[in-house]
C-alpha positions, 0 to 999 in steps of 0.5 A, spaced: 406 258 203 413 258 200 415 254 194 420 249 197 423 245 191 430 241 191 431 241 184 427 243 177 429 240 171 426 240 163 428 233 160 424 233 154 420 238 149 416 234 143 411 237 139 410 244 143 409 240 149 414 241 155 416 235 160 419 236 166 420 235 174 421 237 180 423 235 188 419 237 193 423 238 200 417 238 205 415 231 202 421 227 203 424 229 196 418 227 192 419 227 185 413 230 181 413 230 174 409 236 170 407 237 162 406 244 159 401 244 153 397 249 150 398 254 156 396 249 161 400 245 166 399 238 169 402 234 175 403 227 175 407 221 179 408 216 175 411 211 180 408 205 184 411 207 190 404 207 195 407 211 200 410 216 195 403 216 191 399 218 198 405 224 199 403 226 192 395 226 193 396 230 199 401 235 195 396 235 189 390 237 194 394 242 198 399 246 194 398 244 186 395 251 185 401 255 189 406 251 185 403 252 178 403 259 177 411 258 179 412 253 174 409 257 169 413 263 170 419 259 170 418 256 163 416 263 161 423 266 163 426 260 159 422 262 153 424 269 154 431 266 152 429 266 145 428 273 144 435 275 147 439 278 141 446 275 144 450 281 141 456 281 146 460 276 151 466 272 152 469 265 153 471 264 160 473 257 160 475 251 155 476 244 157 477 238 153 475 232 157 472 225 157 465 224 160 463 217 160 468 214 155 466 220 150 471 226 148 467 232 151 469 239 149 466 244 155 466 251 153 463 256 158 461 263 155 459 269 159 454 273 155 453 281 157 445 280 157 445 274 162 447 275 169 451 268 169 455 264 164 452 259 159 456 252 159 456 248 152 458 241 152 460 238 145 460 231 144 464 230 137 463 222 137 455 223 137 454 230 134 450 232 141 451 238 144 448 240 151 447 247 153 446 248 160 444 255 164 442 256 172 436 261 172 437 266 178 430 264 180 430 261 188 426 255 188 426 254 196 425 259 202 433 258 203 434 262 196 437 256 193 437 256 185 436 249 182 441 246 178 443 248 171 438 246 166 438 243 159 437 249 154 438 245 148 431 242 149 427 249 149 431 254 145 430 254 137 435 252 132 436 260 131 437 262 138 443 256 139 446 259 132 446 266 135 449 264 142 454 260 139 456 262 132 460 269 134 464 264 139 466 258 133 472 261 131 474 264 138 475 257 141 481 254 142 477 248 139 475 251 133 477 245 128 475 240 133 468 243 133 467 246 126 462 242 124 458 242 131 451 247 131 451 248 124 
């Protein structure tokens, strides 16, 4: 048996509970939600579609115990981000653009400690920042990686500051981003 996901993402962390979802290729891209709390993972299908509920029940009875360790390992990789010192790196791309009518500054940083770059998306009008990273962990038998996940939900404030602070004064948008991530 192999892991056969199309995507995996984390969409919220609240009171030390991680909420996420993934899509199952072999079950017509069925969306399965998960909750990680106190070292345990729970799967759910919170929608009304009866046909998909049957797919979920079938998947749950046959493959849940195979996917749970994979998800736990994936979450462990994310948690390890908080232990990385982020000592060196370089800005590889900077863009000033509009996203859905809001100004967005995108800064891509390649850190020495990571195999892939990290994208920071700053929205000054709302004070929000998205931090996106694509973990190099295959999620299906084709060896494909998932899309980038939002790290701002799972990283500590100290880790985010450690990642951004060395580059705050190096970006060409330093004046526009001066108040961000402080």
